[in-house]
C-alpha positions in Angstrom: 0.0 0.0 0.0 2.9 2.4 1.0 4.7 1.6 -2.3 1.5 2.3 -4.4 1.2 5.7 -2.7 5.0 6.3 -3.3 4.4 5.7 -7.1 1.5 8.2 -7.1 3.5 10.9 -5.3 5.3 13.5 -7.4 9.0 13.3 -7.6 11.2 15.3 -5.3 12.6 17.3 -8.3 10.5 18.2 -11.2 12.1 18.5 -14.7 12.1 22.2 -14.3 13.8 22.0 -11.0 16.6 19.9 -12.5 16.9 22.6 -15.3 17.1 25.3 -12.6 19.7 23.5 -10.5 21.8 22.7 -13.6 21.6 26.3 -14.6 22.8 27.5 -11.2 25.6 25.0 -11.1 26.9 25.6 -14.7 26.8 29.4 -14.2 27.7 30.1 -10.7 29.2 27.1 -9.0 31.1 25.0 -11.5 33.9 27.6 -11.9 34.5 27.3 -8.2 35.0 23.6 -8.2 38.5 23.7 -6.6 37.2 25.5 -3.6 34.2 23.3 -3.4 36.5 20.2 -3.3 38.3 21.8 -0.3 34.9 22.3 1.4 34.0 18.7 0.7 37.3 17.6 2.2 36.5 19.5 5.5 33.2 17.8 5.5 34.6 14.4 5.0 37.0 14.9 7.9 34.1 15.8 10.1 32.3 12.6 9.2 35.4 10.6 9.6 35.8 12.0 13.2 32.4 10.6 14.2 33.3 7.2 12.7 36.6 7.0 14.5 34.9 8.3 17.6 32.5 5.3 17.6 35.5 2.8 17.0 37.4 4.4 19.9 34.3 4.4 22.1 33.9 0.6 21.6 37.6 0.2 22.5 37.3 2.3 25.6 34.3 0.4 26.7 36.2 -2.9 26.3 39.1 -1.5 28.3 36.6 -0.7 31.1 34.7 -3.9 30.9 37.6 -6.3 30.2 41.3 -5.3 30.7 40.8 -2.4 33.2 44.0 -0.6 32.0 44.0 2.9 33.1 46.8 3.9 30.7 45.0 2.5 27.8 41.8 4.4 28.8 43.8 7.6 29.1 45.2 6.9 25.5 41.8 6.5 24.2 40.5 9.7 25.9 43.5 11.8 24.5 42.8 10.5 20.9 39.1 11.2 21.2 40.0 14.8 22.4 42.3 15.3 19.4 39.7 14.0 17.0 37.2 16.5 18.2 39.7 19.3 18.1 40.3 18.5 14.5 36.5 18.5 13.9 36.3 21.8 15.7 38.8 23.4 13.3 37.0 21.8 10.3 33.6 23.2 11.7 35.2 26.6 11.7 36.6 26.5 8.2 33.6 24.9 6.5 31.0 27.7 7.0 33.6 30.3 6.4 34.6 28.9 3.1 31.0 27.9 2.1 29.5 31.3 3.0 32.4 33.0 1.0 31.7 30.8 -2.0 27.9 31.3 -1.9 28.1 35.0 -1.3 30.4 35.4 -4.3 28.2 33.1 -6.5 25.0 35.2 -5.5 26.9 38.5 -6.1 27.7 37.3 -9.6 24.1 36.3 -10.1 22.8 39.7 -8.9 25.2 41.4 -11.2 24.0 39.3 -14.2 20.4 40.0 -13.1 21.0 43.7 -13.3 22.8 43.4 -16.7 20.0 41.1 -18.0 17.3 43.5 -16.5 18.9 46.6 -18.4 18.6 44.6 -21.7 14.9 43.7 -21.3 12.3 45.5 -23.4 10.2 48.3 -22.0 7.2 46.1 -22.4 8.6 43.7 -19.7 8.5 46.5 -17.1 5.1 47.6 -18.2 3.5 44.1 -17.7 5.5 43.0 -14.6 4.8 44.4 -11.1 7.7 46.3 -9.6 7.2 44.2 -6.4 8.0 41.0 -8.3 11.3 42.4 -9.7 12.3 43.7 -6.3 11.5 40.3 -4.8 13.6 38.4 -7.2 16.6 40.8 -7.0 16.7 41.3 -3.3 14.7 38.7 -1.2 15.0 35.6 -3.4 18.7 36.2 -4.2 19.6 36.7 -0.6 17.7 33.7 0.6 19.3 31.6 -2.0 22.8 32.9 -0.8 22.0 31.8 2.8 20.6 28.5 1.6 23.5 27.5 -0.6 26.2 28.9 1.8 24.8 27.4 5.1 21.9 25.1 4.8 23.3 23.1 1.9 26.9 22.7 3.2 25.5 21.8 6.7 23.3 19.2 5.0 26.2 17.8 3.1 28.1 17.4 6.4 25.2 15.7 7.9 24.7 13.4 5.0 28.4 12.5 5.1 28.1 11.8 8.9 25.1 9.6 8.2 26.9 7.6 5.6 30.1 7.1 7.6 28.3 6.3 10.8 26.0 3.9 8.9 28.9 2.2 7.4 30.5 1.6 10.7 27.2 0.3 12.2 26.7 -2.1 9.3 30.3 -3.3 9.9 29.5 -3.8 13.7 26.2 -5.6 13.2 24.4 -5.9 9.7 21.4 -7.5 11.4 20.8 -4.7 13.9 21.3 -2.1 11.2 18.6 -3.6 8.9 16.3 -3.6 11.9 17.0 0.0 12.6 16.4 1.2 9.0 13.1 -0.6 8.5 11.3 2.7 9.1 13.2 4.5 6.1 10.4 3.9 3.4 7.9 5.7 5.7 10.3 8.6 6.1 10.8 8.9 2.3 7.1 8.8 1.8 6.5 11.5 4.3 9.2 13.7 2.8 7.7 13.4 -0.7 4.2 14.3 0.6 5.4 17.2 2.6 7.7 18.4 -0.2 4.7 18.6 -2.6 2.7 20.7 -0.1 5.6 23.0 0.8 6.2 23.9 -2.9 2.5 24.9 -3.4 2.4 27.0 -0.3 5.9 28.6 -1.0 4.7 29.7 -4.5 1.7 31.3 -2.9 3.8 33.0 -0.3 6.2 34.5 -2.9 3.3 35.8 -4.9 1.8 37.3 -1.7 5.2 39.0 -0.7 5.5 40.3 -4.4 2.0 41.8 -4.3 2.7 43.3 -0.7 5.9 45.0 -2.1 4.0 46.3 -5.0 1.4 47.7 -2.7 4.0 49.5 -0.6 5.5 51.2 -3.6 2.0 52.2 -4.9 1.0 53.5 -1.5 4.2 55.6 -0.9 4.3 56.9 -4.5 0.7 57.9 -4.3 0.7 59.3 -0.8 -0.2 62.7 -1.9 -3.3 61.3 -3.5 -4.0 59.1 -0.5 -3.8 62.2 1.9 -5.7 64.6 -0.2 -8.6 62.2 -0.8 -8.7 61.1 2.7 -8.1 57.3 1.8 -5.8 56.4 4.7 -8.5 53.9 6.1 -8.7 52.3 2.7 -4.9 52.0 2.3 -4.6 50.7 5.9 -7.2 48.0 5.2 -5.6 47.0 2.0 -2.0 46.7 3.4 -3.3 44.8 6.5 -5.2 42.3 4.3 -1.9 41.7 2.4 0.1 41.2 5.7 -2.5 38.9 7.0 -2.3 36.8 3.8 1.5 36.6 4.2 1.1 35.6 7.9 -1.5 32.9 7.1 0.8 31.4 4.4 3.8 31.5 6.6 1.8 29.6 9.4 0.8 27.0 6.8 4.4 26.7 5.6 5.7 26.0 9.1 2.8 23.7 9.8 3.8 21.6 6.8 7.4 21.6 7.8 6.6 20.8 11.4 5.3 17.4 10.2 8.7 16.1 9.4 10.5 16.2 12.7 8.0 14.6 15.0 7.5 11.7 12.4 11.2 11.2 12.3 11.5 11.2 16.1 8.7 8.6 16.3 10.4 6.6 13.6 13.7 6.8 15.6 11.9 5.6 18.8 10.9 2.5 16.9 14.4 1.9 15.7 15.8 2.4 19.2 13.4 -0.2 20.7 14.3 -2.7 18.0 18.0 -2.2 18.6 17.7 -2.3 22.4 15.5 -5.4 22.3 17.4 -7.1 19.4 20.9 -6.0 20.5 20.2 -7.1 24.1 19.1 -10.5 22.9 22.2 -10.9 20.7 24.5 -9.9 23.5 22.9 -12.5 25.8 23.0 -15.2 23.1 26.4 -16.8 22.6 25.5 -17.6 19.1 26.0 -13.9 18.2 29.4 -12.1 18.0 28.2 -9.1 19.8 28.9 -8.0 23.5 27.5 -5.3 25.7 30.2 -2.8 24.5 29.0 -3.4 20.9 25.4 -2.8 21.7 26.2 0.5 23.7 28.4 1.6 20.8 25.6 0.7 18.4 23.1 2.7 20.4 25.5 5.7 20.5 26.0 5.3 16.8 22.2 5.6 16.3 22.1 8.8 18.3 25.0 10.1 16.1 23.1 8.9 13.0 19.5 10.0 13.7 20.3 13.6 14.7 22.0 14.5 11.4 19.4 12.3 9.6 16.7 14.5 11.1 18.5 17.7 9.9 19.0 16.1 6.4 15.3 15.4 6.2 14.6 18.9 7.4 17.0 20.3 4.7 15.0 18.4 2.0 11.7 20.1 3.1 13.4 23.5 3.1 14.9 22.7 -0.3 11.4 22.7 -1.8 10.9 26.2 -0.7 14.2 27.2 -2.1 13.5 25.5 -5.4 10.5 27.9 -5.7 13.1 30.8 -5.1 15.5 29.5 -7.6 12.7 29.2 -10.2 11.7 32.8 -9.5 15.3 34.1 -10.1 15.8 31.8 -13.2 12.4 32.9 -14.7 13.9 36.4 -15.0 16.9 35.2 -17.0 14.4 33.3 -19.3 12.9 36.6 -20.2 14.5 37.4 -23.6 14.6 40.9 -25.2 13.1 41.3 -28.6 14.6 44.6 -29.3 18.3 43.8 -30.0 21.1 44.8 -32.4 20.9 43.2 -35.8 24.1 41.3 -36.9 24.7 44.0 -39.6 23.8 47.0 -37.3 26.1 50.0 -37.7 27.4 52.5 -35.3 27.6 55.5 -37.6 24.7 57.1 -39.3 23.6 60.6 -40.6 21.7 62.1 -37.7 20.7 65.3 -39.7 18.6 63.5 -42.2 14.9 63.1 -42.5 13.1 60.6 -40.1 10.5 58.8 -42.3 7.7 56.5 -40.9 6.4 54.5 -43.8 3.1 52.4 -43.6 3.6 51.8 -39.8 1.5 49.3 -38.1 1.8 48.8 -34.3 -0.3 47.4 -31.4 0.3 47.1 -27.7 -1.7 43.9 -27.6 -3.4 41.6 -30.1 -6.9 43.0 -29.2 -5.8 46.6 -29.3 -4.3 47.8 -32.6 -3.1 51.4 -32.4 -1.5 52.3 -35.8 -2.4 50.9 -39.3 -0.5 52.3 -42.2 0.7 55.5 -40.6 3.0 57.7 -42.8 5.1 60.7 -41.6 8.2 62.5 -42.7 9.9 64.5 -40.0 12.4 66.8 -41.8 15.9 66.8 -40.7 17.0 70.2 -39.1 13.3 71.3 -38.9 10.8 71.4 -36.2 7.8 69.0 -36.5 4.9 68.9 -34.1 2.6 66.1 -33.4 -0.6 67.0 -31.8 -3.9 65.4 -30.9 -6.2 64.2 -28.2 -5.1 62.0 -25.3 -4.7 58.3 -26.6 -4.3 59.3 -30.2 -0.8 57.8 -30.3 1.4 60.9 -30.2 3.9 59.7 -27.6 4.0 56.2 -29.2 5.4 57.7 -32.2 8.4 58.8 -30.2 8.7 55.5 -28.6 8.9 53.7 -31.9 11.4 56.2 -33.3 13.6 55.5 -30.3 13.0 51.7 -30.7 11.5 51.3 -27.3 9.1 49.0 -29.3 9.4 47.4 -32.6 6.9 48.1 -35.3 4.7 45.2 -36.4 4.9 46.3 -40.0 6.3 49.0 -42.1 9.7 50.7 -41.6 11.1 53.8 -39.8 14.3 55.3 -41.4 16.7 58.1 -40.5 18.6 59.5 -43.5 17.1 56.4 -45.4 18.9 54.0 -42.9 16.4 51.6 -41.3 16.6 52.1 -37.5 16.7 48.4 -36.8 20.0 48.3 -38.7 21.5 51.0 -36.3 22.9 49.9 -32.9 20.5 50.7 -30.2 23.3 52.6 -28.3 24.1 54.8 -31.2 20.4 55.3 -32.0 19.5 56.4 -28.6 22.6 58.5 -28.1 21.4 60.6 -30.9 18.3 61.8 -28.9 17.9 64.5 -26.2 14.6 63.8 -24.5 12.2 66.1 -22.4 9.4 63.8 -21.5 6.2 64.1 -19.4 7.3 61.1 -17.2 10.3 62.5 -15.7 12.7 60.3 -13.7 14.0 62.2 -10.7 16.4 60.6 -8.2 16.7 61.3 -4.4 19.8 63.4 -4.9 20.6 67.0 -5.4 19.3 69.0 -8.4 22.8 69.3 -9.6 23.4 65.5 -9.6 20.0 65.0 -11.2 21.0 67.2 -14.1 24.4 65.6 -14.4 22.8 62.1 -14.6 22.6 62.3 -18.5 26.3 63.3 -18.9 28.4 62.2 -15.8 31.6 63.5 -17.4 30.2 67.0 -17.9 32.1 69.9 -16.6 30.8 72.3 -13.9 30.5 75.1 -16.4 28.5 72.9 -18.8 26.1 71.9 -16.0 25.6 75.6 -14.8 25.0 76.7 -18.4 22.4 74.0 -18.8 20.7 75.0 -15.5 20.7 78.7 -16.4 19.2 77.9 -19.8 16.4 75.8 -18.1 15.8 78.6 -15.5 16.6 76.3 -12.6 20.0 77.7 -11.6 18.6 79.9 -8.8 16.9 76.9 -7.2 20.1 75.0 -7.3 21.9 77.9 -5.4 19.0 77.9 -2.8 19.0 74.1 -2.1 22.6 73.4 -2.6 23.4 69.6 -2.1 20.0 68.9 -0.4 18.3 65.8 -1.8 15.0 66.3 -3.6 13.3 63.4 -2.0 12.1 60.1 -3.5 11.0 60.6 -7.1 11.5 64.4 -6.5 8.8 64.6 -3.9 10.0 67.9 -2.7 9.8 69.6 -6.1 6.8 70.9 -8.0 5.9 69.6 -11.4 7.4 72.7 -13.1 10.7 72.3 -11.3 10.9 68.6 -12.3 10.3 69.6 -15.9 13.0 72.2 -15.7 15.4 69.6 -14.6 14.4 67.5 -17.6 15.0 70.5 -19.9 18.4 71.2 -18.3 19.3 67.5 -19.1 18.4 68.1 -22.7 20.6 71.2 -22.8 23.4 69.3 -21.2 23.2 66.3 -23.5 22.7 68.4 -26.6 22.2 65.5 -29.0 21.3 66.1 -32.7 17.7 65.1 -32.4 15.5 66.7 -29.8 12.3 65.0 -28.6 9.9 67.1 -26.6 7.0 65.1 -25.0 4.7 67.6 -23.3 7.9 69.4 -22.3 6.1 72.5 -20.9 2.8 71.0 -19.7 3.5 71.6 -16.0 4.6 75.3 -16.5 2.5 78.5 -16.2 2.2 80.6 -19.4 4.8 83.2 -18.4 7.4 80.5 -17.6 6.4 78.4 -20.6 7.1 81.4 -22.9 10.5 81.8 -21.4 11.3 78.1 -21.7 9.9 78.1 -25.3 12.5 80.7 -26.2 15.3 78.6 -24.7 14.0 75.4 -26.4 13.9 77.2 -29.7 17.6 78.1 -29.1 18.4 74.5 -28.1 16.6 73.2 -31.2 18.3 75.6 -33.7 19.8 73.5 -36.5 18.5 70.2 -34.9 15.8 67.8 -35.9 13.1 68.7 -33.2 9.9 66.6 -32.7 7.3 68.2 -30.4 4.5 66.1 -28.9 2.0 68.3 -27.1 -1.7 69.0 -26.4 -1.0 72.7 -25.8 -1.1 74.1 -29.4 0.1 77.5 -28.4 3.6 75.9 -28.3 3.6 74.6 -31.8 2.5 77.7 -33.8 6.1 78.2 -35.0 6.7 74.6 -36.0 7.8 74.0 -39.7 5.1 71.2 -40.0 2.3 69.9 -37.8 0.7 66.4 -37.8 -2.7 66.0 -36.3 -3.6 62.6 -34.9 -6.8 61.0 -33.9 -7.5 57.3 -33.1 -4.1 56.3 -34.2 -4.3 58.0 -37.6 -3.0 61.1 -39.2 -6.1 63.1 -40.0 -4.5 66.5 -40.9 -1.1 67.9 -41.6 0.4 71.3 -42.6 1.6 74.5 -41.1 -0.2 76.3 -38.3 -1.6 78.9 -40.7 -2.8 76.3 -43.1 -4.4 74.2 -40.5 -6.3 77.1 -38.8 -7.6 78.1 -42.3 -8.7 74.6 -43.0 -11.4 74.8 -40.2 -10.8 71.2 -39.3 -9.9 69.4 -36.0 -6.8 71.4 -35.4 -8.6 74.7 -36.0 -11.3 73.8 -33.5 -8.8 72.5 -30.8 -6.8 75.7 -31.2 -9.8 77.9 -30.9 -11.0 76.1 -27.8 -7.6 76.4 -26.1 -7.2 80.1 -27.1 -10.6 80.8 -25.5 -9.7 78.9 -22.3 -6.4 81.0 -22.0 -8.6 84.0 -22.2 
């Protein structure tokens, strides 16, 4: 019956588990094989000490029971002490070496994760919760480091101890040993059952922690909205619910793991009873070559055997939880970027030529097509504006030009060179960007501006700050950090930092995505003058909903529903009395 259940139980390692373990070994442990052999040597010495301890214990007992030689007993005691001194040294070296090896392996893995993450497409970050990414790079990587460096090596030491002690016990009495291990099938069955349950619970726990981290980021990032809308009770309830779910899963996980040790203890009790009864009978019966010293040594050997055996069994239950962590980390590496350099991609190209979009088709998802045969020509050295209502696809045009996404059909060229045949690094270095989603770091304004050109001189940074009208604020704040995501700055101040970055970078193609949307009219006019100066002689593409800022553009495209519905100069479009004219009239009236 037990064996039928064993056949129905899932294996300890699934096919994916084996692939994950192989990946971790090949990439992060295999190259450290010489050091791993040293660790294995220290572990073997510790196991050998226990085996020799049992042999010396048997000899010492015989000295006491038979010869009665004090000198012989003293010699045995000295050797036992020396053996355990050696084990003590090995017990110090083993964790030191193993933690060093594991920490270096996980450091390399984290560095690879960062490199791989930087290569992934923008679409990956748009569909993946930030909490999941943080969980993989911080919690799961750290937990794996602890498991590999401590738990695995300890388990290896315990397994070696079990093997060596078992070998001696078999030598001492094969019959007693067979009686003692009769409970092994039950223990294996229990481990398989518990392992299956632990994997399921651990996966749910990892998802819950990831959601909790995402919730924290959303709450802290949106705290202004939370406060102003008086939604603290709602956020408190949401976060408490998440923490309660984590607590419940933790309790379930511990409950599953807790089944192992009591079961092994009960099995050990059965083994002890069999050995005491059977060993006592064998010692009393002259037909067996086993005396009282042998029985006592065998019982001591079982004590030395079952304690590490319990720890090995416990290791295998914890291993299931860590296999889930390893799958989480490895799954990040299985994400492959689709936007990569073509084999024939070139570094050099003419950045001053026309940017042409020919019959472009694009969709964010299969059920939501955005563009179908869109055509545009953005003249080199000229200013082109793309305007339209929210959701018309204006900003997506900039994303496609910068290859943040690949087009589904059609082609985008710069100076007749397809952008997919230009290296991504060279292509994106040709842009200066002022976007509506501005990334501000918790550092000084000065450092935030220098971010786009770390090697810039102080004079260049000050000039960029003056051009963006933010130099006075730098003088006021000095080196003071601006808070997480620039929380201590207004929207207009953040946009001025973005504009200063564009001045500092001064690339040949200027992309302005709602560059003045957070500025008042007076400041907007001042910034428009400086942006015009910045864009002089450059290919400038303006995306905006404020039509007052595009009146001087050389050409204007009007978009609606993912299509170009009008194009021309400001004068031509206002006279045409179409969508642009109605939008311009409505905005002009609102400005009063």
